[in-house]
C-alpha positions in Angstrom: 115.7 96.7 114.9 117.5 93.9 116.8 120.9 92.8 115.7 121.4 89.0 115.9 124.5 87.6 117.7 127.0 85.3 116.1 125.8 82.0 117.6 124.4 79.5 115.1 121.0 77.8 115.3 120.6 74.9 117.6 118.2 72.0 117.1 116.9 73.3 113.8 114.2 71.2 112.2 115.6 71.9 108.7 117.8 69.5 106.7 121.5 70.0 106.2 122.0 72.6 103.6 123.8 71.2 100.6 126.4 73.7 99.4 129.8 74.9 100.5 129.7 77.1 103.6 126.6 75.5 104.8 124.0 75.7 107.5 123.7 72.4 109.3 121.5 71.1 112.1 123.9 72.0 114.9 125.8 75.1 113.8 126.6 77.6 111.0 130.2 77.5 110.0 131.0 79.7 107.1 132.1 83.2 108.3 133.1 85.6 105.6 136.5 87.2 105.9 136.2 90.9 106.6 139.1 93.2 105.8 137.3 96.2 107.3 137.1 98.0 104.0 134.4 100.6 103.7 132.9 101.0 100.2 132.1 104.5 99.0 130.9 105.2 95.5 131.6 108.7 94.2 128.8 110.0 91.9 131.2 112.1 89.8 134.9 112.0 89.4 136.6 115.0 90.9 133.9 115.7 93.5 133.6 114.8 97.1 130.0 113.5 96.6 130.3 109.9 97.7 127.5 107.5 98.6 127.5 104.7 101.1 125.6 101.9 99.3 124.1 99.0 101.3 121.7 96.2 100.5 118.7 94.9 102.4 117.2 91.4 101.7 113.8 90.6 103.2 112.8 87.0 103.7 109.8 85.2 105.4 110.0 82.4 107.8 111.0 79.1 106.1 107.7 77.4 106.9 105.8 80.2 105.0 108.1 80.4 102.0 107.2 79.3 98.5 103.8 77.9 99.4 102.8 77.9 95.7 105.3 75.0 95.2 103.7 72.9 98.0 102.2 70.5 95.4 105.6 69.8 94.0 108.1 70.1 96.8 108.0 69.0 100.4 108.3 71.7 103.1 111.9 70.6 103.7 112.7 70.9 100.0 111.1 74.3 99.8 113.1 75.5 102.8 116.3 74.3 101.2 115.4 76.0 98.0 114.8 79.3 99.8 118.1 79.1 101.7 120.0 78.2 98.5 118.7 81.2 96.7 119.3 83.5 99.7 122.9 82.3 99.8 123.3 83.0 96.1 122.0 86.5 96.4 124.2 87.3 99.4 127.2 85.9 97.5 126.5 88.0 94.4 125.9 91.2 96.4 129.3 90.7 98.1 131.0 89.7 94.9 130.0 93.1 93.4 132.3 94.9 95.7 130.0 97.9 95.4 128.3 97.6 98.8 129.5 98.6 102.2 127.2 96.0 103.9 124.5 93.4 103.1 121.7 92.9 105.7 119.0 90.3 105.9 115.7 91.1 107.7 113.5 88.2 108.8 111.4 87.0 111.7 113.1 83.5 111.4 116.1 83.0 113.7 117.4 80.1 111.6 117.4 82.2 108.4 119.2 85.0 110.2 121.8 82.6 111.6 122.5 81.3 108.1 122.6 84.8 106.7 125.1 85.9 109.3 127.3 82.9 108.6 127.3 83.8 105.0 128.6 87.3 105.8 125.4 89.3 106.0 124.2 91.3 109.0 121.1 89.8 110.6 118.2 92.1 111.5 115.4 90.5 113.4 112.0 91.7 112.0 110.2 93.6 114.7 107.4 95.3 112.7 104.4 93.3 111.6 103.9 93.2 107.9 106.4 93.2 105.0 106.5 96.9 104.2 106.5 98.1 107.8 109.3 95.7 108.6 111.3 96.9 105.7 110.8 100.6 106.7 112.0 99.8 110.2 115.1 98.1 108.8 115.8 101.0 106.4 115.5 103.4 109.3 118.2 101.4 111.0 120.4 101.6 108.0 119.9 105.4 107.7 120.7 105.8 111.4 124.0 103.9 110.9 125.2 105.8 107.8 123.6 104.4 104.7 123.0 107.1 102.0 121.7 104.6 99.3 119.9 101.4 99.9 119.2 98.5 97.5 116.3 96.4 98.7 116.3 93.1 96.7 114.4 89.9 96.6 116.0 86.8 98.1 114.8 84.5 95.3 116.8 85.5 92.3 118.9 82.5 91.2 120.2 84.1 88.1 121.3 87.4 89.7 124.8 88.5 88.8 127.2 91.0 90.2 126.9 93.0 87.0 123.2 93.5 87.7 124.1 95.2 91.0 126.9 97.2 89.4 124.6 98.4 86.6 121.8 99.4 89.0 124.3 101.4 91.0 125.6 103.0 87.8 122.0 104.1 86.9 121.5 105.5 90.4 124.2 108.1 89.7 121.6 109.7 87.4 118.3 108.6 89.0 117.1 108.7 92.5 115.1 105.6 92.1 116.1 102.5 90.1 113.4 99.8 89.8 114.0 96.2 88.6 110.6 94.7 87.4 109.6 91.1 87.9 109.3 88.9 84.8 105.6 89.6 84.3 106.2 93.4 84.4 103.9 94.1 87.4 106.0 93.3 90.5 109.3 94.8 91.8 112.2 92.5 92.5 114.7 95.2 93.4 114.5 98.9 94.5 117.6 101.1 94.7 116.8 104.4 96.5 119.1 107.3 96.9 118.6 108.3 99.7 116.9 105.3 101.4 113.1 105.8 101.8 113.0 108.4 99.0 109.7 106.6 98.3 107.8 104.5 100.8 107.9 100.7 100.6 104.8 99.5 98.6 105.8 95.9 97.8 102.8 93.7 96.9 100.6 93.1 93.9 101.3 95.5 91.1 104.0 97.2 93.1 105.9 98.4 90.0 103.3 100.8 88.9 102.8 101.9 92.6 106.5 102.7 92.9 106.4 104.7 89.7 103.4 106.6 90.9 105.1 107.3 94.3 108.1 108.7 92.4 106.0 110.8 90.1 104.1 112.3 92.9 107.3 113.4 94.5 108.9 114.6 91.2 111.7 112.0 91.7 113.7 110.9 88.8 113.3 107.1 88.3 114.3 104.5 85.8 113.7 100.8 85.1 116.5 98.3 85.0 115.7 95.0 83.2 117.7 91.8 83.1 117.0 88.1 83.5 119.0 88.2 86.7 116.7 90.6 88.4 113.5 89.6 86.6 113.4 85.8 87.3 112.1 85.2 90.8 110.9 81.7 91.8 107.3 81.2 92.5 106.1 78.3 90.3 107.5 75.1 88.8 107.7 76.9 85.5 110.0 79.4 87.1 112.2 76.6 88.4 112.4 75.0 85.0 113.3 78.3 83.3 116.0 79.0 85.9 117.5 75.6 85.2 117.5 76.1 81.5 119.0 79.5 81.7 121.8 78.3 84.0 122.6 75.4 81.6 122.9 77.8 78.7 125.3 80.2 80.5 
């Protein structure tokens, strides 16, 4: 797994990204202050059993992303939407103060430059296919000390820090914590302790597949449900629902 350097993207075809700490055409200029703190979460008070929690966010190339919205948004608008949601998810994960590190894995250098500018580690995707790429990234995290790994979708505009904290709280009792998608068939977040306790099986009907993988291994698992982890953005209806929910908050 290749770690990206700190240099921003040059000559990007994508529009200026309209939020504070932004990606622009010429550079990325929003480094996150780092106080060097290492986050360890103890499973039980009075014990020395502590876990190193990290997060992994997979994301496609911008030109591939959100193709189901192509009839309603231009490619540039879709790219901006994807980056906006990614920025939000990174911010929320960092805000939780429960994670030692947040990493983004993608084949898109521009996405990785933006992610790095927003305080995440950038991992260049080297394996073909979504699940093999995630497995390679998880192996990297294991090799560098992760003992628990939250793999989470990049398109969760209603995600809150409390969602992350609640999933970690559940992981104290369950090896696998799964956050279902809104339709109850997909998986928008997977918290595994240890990483790769079950293989990555993201794709159609992944929730039941993850449950089956856990059962086959006699692994304790639980579902975590909230609007923050359930509402991912694939359709215009999802966008409208997200706007309504944000207005009501």
